[in-house]
Backbone as ProteinMPNN parsed JSONL, in Angstrom:
{"seq_chain_A": "MADQPQEAAAPVQMPVDESHIVAHYANFCRVTGTPEELIVDFGLNKQVTGNSPDPVQLTERIIVNFYTAKRLAGALMMAVQRHEQAFGQLELDISRRVQHQQATAAAQQPKS", "coords_chain_A": {"N_chain_A": [[31.497, -84.901, 52.34], [30.71, -87.4, 51.535], [31.133, -87.495, 48.837], [33.82, -87.936, 48.463], [36.286, -90.313, 47.497], [36.654, -93.408, 49.177], [39.479, -94.442, 51.0], [41.433, -97.377, 50.629], [41.287, -99.764, 53.161], [43.957, -100.48, 55.344], [45.588, -103.662, 55.547], [44.883, -105.705, 58.341], [47.176, -106.533, 60.786], [47.591, -109.595, 62.126], [48.309, -110.917, 65.308], [50.633, -113.555, 65.78], [51.568, -116.794, 67.018], [54.435, -118.45, 66.884], [55.693, -120.425, 68.272], [55.193, -123.168, 68.368], [55.528, -124.169, 65.855], [56.031, -126.421, 63.145], [58.134, -127.433, 60.607], [57.946, -128.834, 57.366], [59.221, -130.348, 54.436], [57.882, -130.314, 51.171], [57.309, -131.636, 47.974], [55.215, -132.325, 46.541], [51.781, -131.94, 45.949], [48.338, -132.281, 46.544], [45.042, -131.502, 45.745], [41.832, -131.725, 46.936], [38.304, -131.835, 47.677], [35.222, -130.649, 49.188], [31.855, -129.368, 48.869], [31.964, -127.389, 50.817], [34.607, -127.004, 51.687], [38.192, -127.032, 51.084], [40.615, -129.559, 50.706], [43.927, -129.973, 51.241], [46.641, -131.854, 50.55], [49.987, -132.554, 51.415], [53.199, -133.789, 50.494], [56.094, -135.965, 50.074], [57.629, -136.654, 47.129], [59.59, -139.068, 46.035], [60.323, -140.01, 43.63], [61.927, -139.956, 40.468], [60.974, -140.38, 37.951], [57.647, -140.879, 36.67], [56.77, -143.521, 36.839], [57.313, -145.229, 38.959], [56.863, -147.774, 41.455], [56.708, -146.941, 44.073], [54.786, -145.318, 46.501], [53.742, -141.856, 46.873], [54.68, -140.277, 49.786], [52.513, -138.937, 51.968], [52.481, -136.235, 54.219], [51.284, -134.09, 55.483], [48.09, -132.588, 56.022], [45.966, -130.045, 55.171], [43.034, -128.358, 55.863], [40.79, -126.109, 54.584], [38.399, -123.404, 54.437], [36.601, -122.026, 51.599], [36.933, -119.255, 51.468], [39.283, -118.76, 52.892], [40.949, -120.278, 51.262], [40.887, -118.79, 48.893], [42.118, -116.41, 49.708], [44.625, -117.475, 50.349], [45.432, -118.427, 47.819], [45.742, -115.993, 46.446], [47.815, -114.807, 47.959], [49.885, -116.651, 47.548], [50.183, -116.445, 44.757], [51.081, -113.789, 44.542], [53.535, -114.014, 45.892], [54.913, -115.798, 44.192], [55.019, -114.274, 41.842], [56.67, -112.149, 42.68], [59.029, -113.592, 43.151], [59.596, -114.501, 40.539], [60.02, -112.047, 39.288], [62.383, -111.306, 40.481], [64.137, -113.467, 39.96], [63.593, -114.652, 37.513], [61.499, -116.352, 35.059], [59.57, -119.148, 36.126], [59.702, -122.355, 34.996], [57.364, -124.791, 34.44], [57.118, -127.077, 32.901], [58.869, -129.938, 32.809], [60.559, -131.054, 30.812], [61.188, -128.853, 29.185], [62.48, -127.323, 31.11], [64.75, -128.882, 31.668], [65.976, -128.827, 29.147], [66.566, -126.091, 29.004], [68.37, -125.841, 31.164], [70.435, -127.482, 30.221], [71.189, -126.089, 27.927], [72.062, -123.709, 29.093], [74.222, -124.659, 30.614], [75.88, -125.57, 28.54], [76.45, -123.173, 27.272], [78.028, -121.984, 29.148], [80.33, -123.423, 29.11], [83.845, -123.463, 28.685], [85.329, -122.231, 25.714], [87.299, -124.015, 23.419]], "CA_chain_A": [[32.408, -85.978, 52.585], [30.247, -88.6, 50.858], [31.618, -87.467, 47.465], [35.23, -88.298, 48.414], [36.492, -91.764, 47.447], [37.2, -93.977, 50.402], [40.783, -95.083, 50.853], [41.42, -98.801, 50.977], [41.742, -100.002, 54.53], [45.203, -101.244, 55.44], [45.337, -104.988, 56.11], [45.105, -105.811, 59.777], [48.222, -107.492, 61.145], [47.152, -110.479, 63.201], [49.424, -111.475, 66.073], [50.773, -115.008, 65.615], [52.463, -117.492, 67.934], [55.193, -119.425, 66.112], [56.493, -121.252, 69.184], [54.926, -124.593, 68.179], [55.512, -124.439, 64.421], [56.836, -127.532, 62.649], [58.327, -127.276, 59.168], [58.126, -130.037, 56.567], [59.448, -130.093, 53.007], [56.967, -131.022, 50.278], [57.443, -131.373, 46.545], [53.988, -132.883, 45.981], [50.58, -131.354, 46.525], [47.09, -132.777, 45.963], [43.9, -130.715, 46.223], [40.506, -132.32, 46.788], [37.423, -131.015, 48.489], [33.786, -130.812, 49.306], [31.244, -128.062, 48.569], [32.223, -126.42, 51.881], [36.01, -126.814, 52.049], [39.246, -127.638, 50.28], [41.553, -130.399, 51.441], [45.215, -129.897, 50.561], [47.604, -132.806, 51.092], [51.374, -132.313, 51.029], [54.034, -134.952, 50.712], [57.406, -136.047, 49.455], [57.708, -137.535, 45.981], [60.996, -139.471, 45.898], [60.482, -140.569, 42.288], [62.407, -139.081, 39.404], [60.026, -140.583, 36.86], [56.311, -141.133, 37.166], [56.346, -144.913, 36.751], [57.849, -145.993, 40.078], [55.792, -148.344, 42.283], [56.705, -146.353, 45.411], [53.773, -144.258, 46.631], [54.139, -140.575, 47.455], [54.404, -140.281, 51.23], [51.842, -137.713, 52.411], [52.872, -135.921, 55.592], [50.466, -133.021, 56.059], [46.788, -132.288, 55.409], [45.415, -128.764, 55.602], [41.65, -128.216, 55.43], [40.425, -124.696, 54.672], [37.172, -123.025, 53.739], [36.919, -121.415, 50.313], [37.39, -117.882, 51.676], [40.704, -118.853, 53.231], [41.632, -120.78, 50.073], [41.046, -117.688, 47.938], [43.161, -115.529, 50.241], [45.895, -118.2, 50.2], [45.779, -118.421, 46.395], [46.248, -114.657, 46.126], [49.11, -114.604, 48.614], [50.861, -117.49, 46.849], [50.428, -115.863, 43.437], [51.909, -112.608, 44.72], [54.883, -114.461, 46.245], [55.537, -116.368, 42.99], [55.312, -113.157, 40.938], [57.857, -111.462, 43.201], [60.177, -114.473, 42.911], [59.907, -114.474, 39.113], [60.58, -110.739, 38.964], [63.761, -111.263, 40.971], [64.995, -114.563, 39.513], [63.215, -115.146, 36.197], [60.311, -117.181, 34.9], [59.61, -120.53, 36.577], [59.188, -123.255, 33.966], [56.744, -125.957, 35.042], [57.322, -128.231, 32.029], [60.18, -130.476, 33.175], [61.417, -131.239, 29.635], [61.702, -127.526, 28.814], [63.407, -126.888, 32.153], [65.995, -129.621, 31.458], [66.59, -128.273, 27.941], [67.121, -124.775, 29.354], [69.551, -126.059, 31.998], [71.494, -128.013, 29.364], [71.65, -124.99, 27.072], [72.817, -122.788, 29.949], [75.491, -125.305, 30.943], [76.698, -125.592, 27.336], [76.891, -121.799, 27.022], [79.025, -121.629, 30.16], [81.529, -124.218, 28.872], [84.908, -122.685, 28.041], [85.579, -122.553, 24.315], [88.702, -124.408, 23.228]], "C_chain_A": [[31.989, -87.247, 51.836], [30.751, -88.655, 49.425], [33.078, -87.881, 47.347], [35.373, -89.818, 48.366], [37.115, -92.262, 48.747], [38.538, -94.624, 50.095], [40.66, -96.535, 51.276], [41.976, -98.966, 52.383], [43.011, -100.842, 54.504], [44.902, -102.609, 56.041], [45.693, -105.021, 57.589], [46.167, -106.875, 60.023], [47.744, -108.302, 62.335], [48.37, -110.952, 63.983], [49.441, -112.99, 65.899], [51.763, -115.547, 66.64], [53.154, -118.597, 67.153], [55.967, -120.403, 66.99], [56.282, -122.747, 68.985], [54.945, -125.0, 66.703], [56.455, -125.594, 64.081], [56.931, -127.373, 61.139], [58.567, -128.629, 58.518], [58.377, -129.602, 55.131], [58.442, -130.908, 52.206], [57.284, -130.635, 48.841], [56.254, -131.971, 45.787], [52.812, -132.255, 46.702], [49.371, -131.908, 45.791], [45.943, -131.985, 46.579], [42.617, -131.473, 45.911], [39.556, -131.473, 47.611], [35.986, -131.443, 48.483], [33.158, -129.473, 48.916], [31.576, -126.987, 49.615], [33.697, -126.109, 52.11], [36.942, -127.48, 51.043], [40.17, -128.421, 51.199], [42.842, -130.418, 50.635], [46.178, -130.831, 51.275], [48.984, -132.482, 50.543], [52.194, -133.558, 51.314], [55.34, -134.865, 49.967], [57.368, -137.09, 48.352], [59.174, -137.849, 45.745], [61.306, -139.969, 44.495], [61.013, -139.523, 41.313], [61.466, -139.179, 38.209], [58.677, -140.957, 37.457], [55.888, -142.583, 37.192], [56.917, -145.795, 37.858], [56.693, -146.554, 40.913], [55.714, -147.745, 43.686], [55.658, -145.247, 45.501], [54.383, -142.97, 47.185], [53.74, -140.598, 48.924], [53.797, -138.937, 51.623], [52.168, -137.484, 53.876], [51.983, -134.89, 56.266], [49.154, -132.902, 55.308], [46.281, -130.99, 56.028], [44.003, -128.667, 55.028], [41.25, -126.761, 55.654], [39.076, -124.475, 54.009], [37.561, -122.271, 52.467], [37.353, -119.952, 50.433], [38.879, -117.866, 51.993], [41.497, -119.333, 52.024], [41.864, -119.66, 49.064], [42.103, -116.703, 48.405], [44.534, -116.178, 50.088], [46.346, -118.186, 48.748], [46.349, -117.066, 45.982], [47.614, -114.398, 46.716], [50.204, -115.42, 47.925], [51.201, -116.915, 45.477], [51.322, -114.633, 43.544], [53.357, -112.998, 45.05], [55.615, -115.024, 45.03], [55.894, -115.251, 42.005], [56.547, -112.391, 41.385], [59.118, -112.287, 42.945], [60.585, -114.423, 41.44], [60.475, -113.128, 38.679], [62.047, -110.667, 39.37], [64.671, -112.28, 40.283], [64.648, -115.123, 38.14], [62.036, -116.096, 36.243], [60.543, -118.601, 35.414], [58.961, -121.403, 35.505], [58.641, -124.507, 34.622], [56.914, -127.218, 34.205], [58.746, -128.749, 32.243], [61.086, -130.642, 31.964], [61.993, -129.907, 29.163], [62.73, -127.035, 29.827], [64.758, -127.58, 31.978], [66.714, -129.082, 30.229], [67.248, -126.924, 28.233], [68.388, -124.934, 30.19], [70.717, -126.578, 31.169], [72.056, -126.918, 28.466], [72.476, -123.991, 27.874], [74.173, -123.36, 30.292], [76.423, -125.312, 29.734], [77.244, -124.201, 27.038], [77.999, -121.376, 27.985], [80.318, -122.418, 30.002], [82.59, -123.337, 28.226], [85.139, -123.165, 26.609], [87.056, -122.903, 24.149], [89.171, -124.14, 21.835]], "O_chain_A": [[32.837, -88.087, 51.535], [30.802, -89.735, 48.837], [33.543, -88.155, 46.24], [34.683, -90.534, 49.091], [37.984, -91.615, 49.33], [38.708, -95.271, 49.062], [39.881, -96.875, 52.167], [43.0, -98.383, 52.739], [43.122, -101.797, 53.734], [44.066, -102.723, 56.937], [46.685, -104.432, 58.02], [46.059, -107.993, 59.52], [47.519, -107.762, 63.419], [49.368, -111.35, 63.382], [48.39, -113.63, 65.874], [52.677, -114.844, 67.07], [52.515, -119.587, 66.794], [56.817, -121.137, 66.487], [57.131, -123.533, 69.404], [54.432, -126.061, 66.345], [57.535, -125.721, 64.657], [55.915, -127.197, 60.466], [59.297, -129.466, 59.049], [57.815, -128.611, 54.666], [58.18, -132.066, 52.53], [57.499, -129.463, 48.531], [56.281, -132.105, 44.563], [52.845, -132.063, 47.917], [49.371, -131.998, 44.563], [45.882, -131.819, 47.797], [42.352, -131.819, 44.759], [39.979, -130.474, 48.193], [35.593, -132.437, 47.873], [33.892, -128.521, 48.653], [31.476, -125.795, 49.322], [34.019, -125.061, 52.67], [36.547, -128.353, 50.271], [40.465, -128.001, 52.318], [42.847, -130.834, 49.477], [46.497, -130.636, 52.447], [49.139, -132.174, 49.361], [51.916, -134.293, 52.262], [55.661, -133.864, 49.326], [57.108, -138.266, 48.606], [59.926, -136.983, 45.299], [62.451, -140.316, 44.207], [60.601, -138.363, 41.334], [61.194, -138.183, 37.538], [58.592, -141.315, 38.632], [54.741, -142.87, 37.537], [56.991, -147.012, 37.687], [55.663, -145.897, 41.067], [54.758, -148.009, 44.415], [55.642, -144.339, 44.67], [55.403, -142.994, 47.873], [52.595, -140.903, 49.26], [54.485, -137.916, 51.613], [52.138, -138.415, 54.681], [51.934, -134.823, 57.494], [49.11, -133.095, 54.093], [46.182, -130.861, 57.248], [43.806, -128.874, 53.831], [41.354, -126.241, 56.765], [38.657, -125.242, 53.141], [38.727, -121.918, 52.285], [38.078, -119.461, 49.568], [39.639, -117.07, 51.44], [42.603, -118.85, 51.782], [42.928, -119.592, 48.447], [42.896, -116.212, 47.602], [45.501, -115.503, 49.735], [47.523, -117.956, 48.471], [47.334, -117.005, 45.246], [48.482, -113.831, 46.052], [51.32, -114.935, 47.74], [52.365, -116.899, 45.077], [52.225, -114.452, 42.727], [54.296, -112.382, 44.544], [56.805, -114.762, 44.85], [56.965, -115.284, 41.398], [57.381, -112.023, 40.558], [60.154, -111.741, 42.566], [61.77, -114.316, 41.124], [61.325, -113.076, 37.79], [62.857, -110.041, 38.686], [65.845, -111.996, 40.046], [65.358, -116.0, 37.649], [61.63, -116.576, 37.302], [61.596, -119.188, 35.164], [57.798, -121.202, 35.155], [59.383, -125.219, 35.297], [56.859, -128.323, 34.745], [59.714, -128.073, 31.896], [62.287, -130.393, 32.074], [63.161, -129.84, 28.781], [63.726, -126.411, 29.46], [65.801, -126.941, 32.121], [67.931, -128.896, 30.258], [68.353, -126.65, 27.765], [69.376, -124.238, 29.952], [71.859, -126.169, 31.379], [73.269, -126.835, 28.27], [73.482, -123.482, 27.381], [75.173, -122.643, 30.269], [77.624, -125.086, 29.879], [78.386, -124.067, 26.598], [78.81, -120.508, 27.663], [81.304, -122.125, 30.678], [82.286, -122.554, 27.326], [85.143, -124.366, 26.339], [87.94, -122.209, 24.652], [90.326, -124.413, 21.509]]}, "name": "protein", "num_of_chains": 1, "seq": "MADQPQEAAAPVQMPVDESHIVAHYANFCRVTGTPEELIVDFGLNKQVTGNSPDPVQLTERIIVNFYTAKRLAGALMMAVQRHEQAFGQLELDISRRVQHQQATAAAQQPKS"}
């Protein structure tokens, strides 16, 4: 039996209580940390351009150890990959994204 490869253990499903969950929208994220943990702040950036004097309003802070951070990073990467497989590549460069949207809109215009 020692010569047979071991099968990967199935992930354990942890029971969760969602009765006290609060949802917030965030379009801004800042990551800082210490040698022992990561601090992730979430907030709402109301600015269209980066030169507005209004500060980003932070609403949530999550502090995790690096083991949890690594598991979270993997889970997020898998979720983004699935989204891109279903809906296409996510462009992070805003100027390229705007150019693509303009080109798509122009292509959809009826020809006269």
